[in-house]
C-alpha positions in Angstrom: 8.3 100.8 -8.5 10.9 98.0 -9.8 10.7 100.1 -13.2 11.8 103.0 -11.4 14.4 101.5 -9.6 15.5 99.8 -12.7 15.5 102.6 -14.8 17.5 104.9 -11.7 20.0 101.9 -11.7 20.5 102.1 -15.3 20.7 105.7 -15.5 23.8 105.7 -13.3 25.3 103.2 -14.8 25.1 105.4 -18.1 26.3 108.4 -16.1 29.1 106.6 -14.7 30.3 105.5 -18.4 29.9 109.0 -19.6 31.9 110.4 -16.7 34.7 107.7 -17.4 34.6 108.9 -21.2 35.2 112.3 -19.9 37.9 111.8 -17.6 39.8 109.5 -20.0 39.6 112.8 -22.5 41.0 114.8 -19.4 43.4 112.4 -18.9 44.3 112.5 -22.8 44.9 116.1 -23.0 47.2 116.0 -19.6 49.2 113.3 -21.5 49.5 115.2 -24.6 50.4 118.3 -22.5 53.3 116.2 -20.7 54.5 114.9 -24.1 55.1 118.7 -25.4 56.5 119.8 -22.2 59.1 116.5 -22.1 60.2 116.9 -25.8 60.9 120.6 -25.1 62.6 119.9 -22.0 64.6 117.3 -23.6 65.8 119.9 -26.3 66.7 122.7 -23.3 70.3 122.8 -22.1 71.2 120.5 -18.7 71.1 122.5 -15.7 72.7 121.5 -12.3 71.5 118.2 -10.5 69.1 119.4 -8.0 70.8 119.6 -4.5 69.3 118.5 -1.3 67.3 122.0 -1.0 65.9 121.2 -3.7 64.6 117.5 -3.1 61.3 117.9 -1.6 60.3 120.2 -5.0 60.9 117.1 -7.4 58.3 115.7 -9.0 57.6 113.6 -11.9 57.6 116.7 -14.3 61.0 116.7 -14.0 61.6 113.4 -15.5 63.9 113.5 -18.6 65.1 116.8 -17.4 68.9 117.3 -18.7 71.4 117.6 -15.7 74.9 117.8 -15.1 76.9 117.2 -12.2 80.6 116.8 -11.0 82.1 114.4 -8.3 83.9 111.5 -8.1 82.8 107.9 -8.4 83.1 105.4 -5.7 85.4 102.9 -6.5 84.2 99.3 -6.0 80.6 100.4 -5.4 78.5 99.6 -8.7 75.8 97.9 -8.9 74.1 95.9 -11.8 70.5 95.9 -12.7 69.0 93.8 -15.0 68.2 95.6 -18.5 66.7 95.0 -21.7 67.6 97.5 -24.3 67.8 97.7 -28.5 71.7 96.2 -27.8 70.1 93.1 -26.2 70.0 92.1 -22.7 72.4 92.6 -19.7 72.8 95.2 -16.9 73.0 98.8 -16.5 75.9 100.0 -14.2 74.9 102.2 -11.4 77.6 103.9 -9.4 77.7 106.5 -6.7 79.1 109.9 -7.3 80.2 112.1 -4.7 79.6 115.6 -5.2 80.9 116.8 -2.0 77.5 117.9 -1.0 75.5 114.7 -1.7 75.9 111.7 -3.5 73.9 111.0 -6.7 73.4 107.1 -8.3 74.8 107.8 -11.6 73.2 104.9 -14.3 77.0 104.7 -16.4 75.3 102.8 -19.1 74.6 99.4 -20.6 76.7 96.3 -20.5 76.5 92.8 -22.1 76.5 89.9 -19.6 80.5 89.2 -20.6 81.5 92.7 -19.7 79.9 92.6 -15.9 82.7 93.6 -13.6 85.1 94.7 -16.1 84.1 98.2 -16.5 85.4 100.3 -13.7 84.2 103.6 -13.0 86.6 106.4 -14.2 89.1 107.8 -11.4 89.2 111.3 -10.7 86.8 114.2 -10.9 84.2 113.7 -13.9 81.6 115.6 -15.1 78.4 113.8 -15.9 76.0 115.0 -18.0 72.6 113.5 -18.7 68.8 112.8 -17.9 67.4 112.8 -14.2 65.1 109.9 -14.0 63.1 109.1 -10.6 63.6 105.8 -8.3 62.0 102.5 -9.3 61.3 101.1 -5.9 58.7 98.5 -7.2 61.3 95.9 -8.8 60.5 94.2 -12.1 57.8 92.5 -13.8 57.0 90.0 -11.0 60.4 89.9 -10.0 61.5 91.4 -6.6 64.7 93.1 -6.1 66.9 91.1 -3.6 69.3 93.6 -2.0 70.7 90.8 0.2 71.7 88.7 -2.9 72.7 92.0 -4.6 70.3 90.9 -7.4 68.4 94.1 -8.8 65.8 94.0 -11.2 65.2 98.1 -10.8 66.8 101.0 -9.9 65.9 101.5 -6.8 67.7 104.3 -5.3 67.2 103.8 -1.5 67.6 100.3 -1.6 71.2 100.3 -3.6 72.2 103.3 -1.5 71.6 101.3 1.6 73.4 98.0 -0.1 76.5 100.2 -0.6 76.6 102.0 2.6 75.7 105.7 0.6 74.4 108.5 2.7 72.7 111.6 2.1 71.8 110.0 -1.5 69.6 112.1 -4.2 66.2 110.6 -4.4 66.5 110.5 -7.9 69.2 108.8 -10.3 70.8 110.0 -13.6 71.1 108.1 -16.8 74.2 109.0 -18.2 74.5 110.1 -22.0 76.7 108.4 -24.5 80.4 109.3 -24.4 82.1 109.1 -27.9 85.0 106.6 -28.5 83.6 104.5 -25.2 82.5 101.0 -26.2 81.3 99.8 -22.5 79.3 101.1 -20.6 77.1 102.4 -23.4 74.9 105.3 -22.0 72.5 107.6 -24.0 70.0 104.4 -24.5 67.1 106.1 -22.4 63.8 105.5 -24.0 61.8 108.7 -23.7 58.0 107.2 -24.1 54.8 107.8 -22.9 51.6 105.3 -23.5 48.5 107.4 -24.7 45.8 105.2 -25.4 43.2 107.7 -23.5 41.2 108.4 -26.6 40.3 104.7 -27.4 39.5 103.9 -23.6 37.4 107.3 -24.0 35.8 106.0 -26.7 35.2 102.6 -25.6 33.3 104.1 -22.5 31.5 106.4 -24.4 30.5 103.1 -26.8 29.3 101.1 -23.9 27.2 104.1 -23.0 25.3 104.2 -26.4 25.1 100.5 -26.2 23.2 100.4 -22.9 21.1 103.3 -24.0 20.0 101.6 -27.1 19.3 98.1 -25.2 17.1 100.1 -22.9 15.5 102.1 -25.4 14.6 98.3 -27.4 13.6 96.9 -24.0 10.9 99.6 -23.0 10.1 101.0 -26.3 6.1 101.1 -26.3 4.4 99.4 -28.9 6.2 96.4 -28.6 4.9 92.8 -30.2 3.6 90.4 -27.5 
C-alpha cells in the first residue's frame, strides 16, 4: 500500500512538471505572436486616440499602438516621473492634454534633473503623435508613488489626474514621438521589449520531470544489489 501511495504521488509530481512545461510552450507561442503583432502595429500609420466610447475595449493588445490626438495642454499641470533611459537618469514630463471631448495624459518626453521645471508645454492647439501605453498604478521597484508629496515612480494615470484635478481622463497615456529640433523634453524613447524566456522555463520543467523519472527508475529498478 505504501509503495502504491508513493508511486501515485511521484506520478502526480511528474504529471505536474510536464503540464508546467507544456504551459510554458503555449506561453511561448502566445509571446511570439504578441511580438509579431506588435512589430506589425508599430509600422502601421497612427489612428485617433481612443475616445471615451472605446475605453472599455482597450486591452494589452493595444499597447504600443501608434496614435494621434489634437488638443491644448493644461499649463502648470506637469508631473515628473522618475526615469532611467539611454540618456541617463532624470524624469518623464507628463502633461494633461484637453481634446475638448476628454483629457489624455501625454508623456512629453525625458528631461535630465537640471531641466526639471524649465520646459513648459507649448501653448495653443497642438497635435501629438505617439504610442498608446497602459497606466502603471503599481509604482516603481520597491518604491510607491507619493501623491501628497507629488513624488512619482510610475505613470499612474488615475493618481496623477486626481492630483492635478483633471476629470474625464483617458485610462491610458501617450508616449509622444520625438520632435525634430527640440532638445528637451526628448520624446521617442519608448523601449519596446518583451521578455521571452518561456523555452528555457519549459526545458527546465521537462528536465526536472525526466530527472524524477530517472531517479524513480533507479530506486525501484529490479535486481538491485543488496
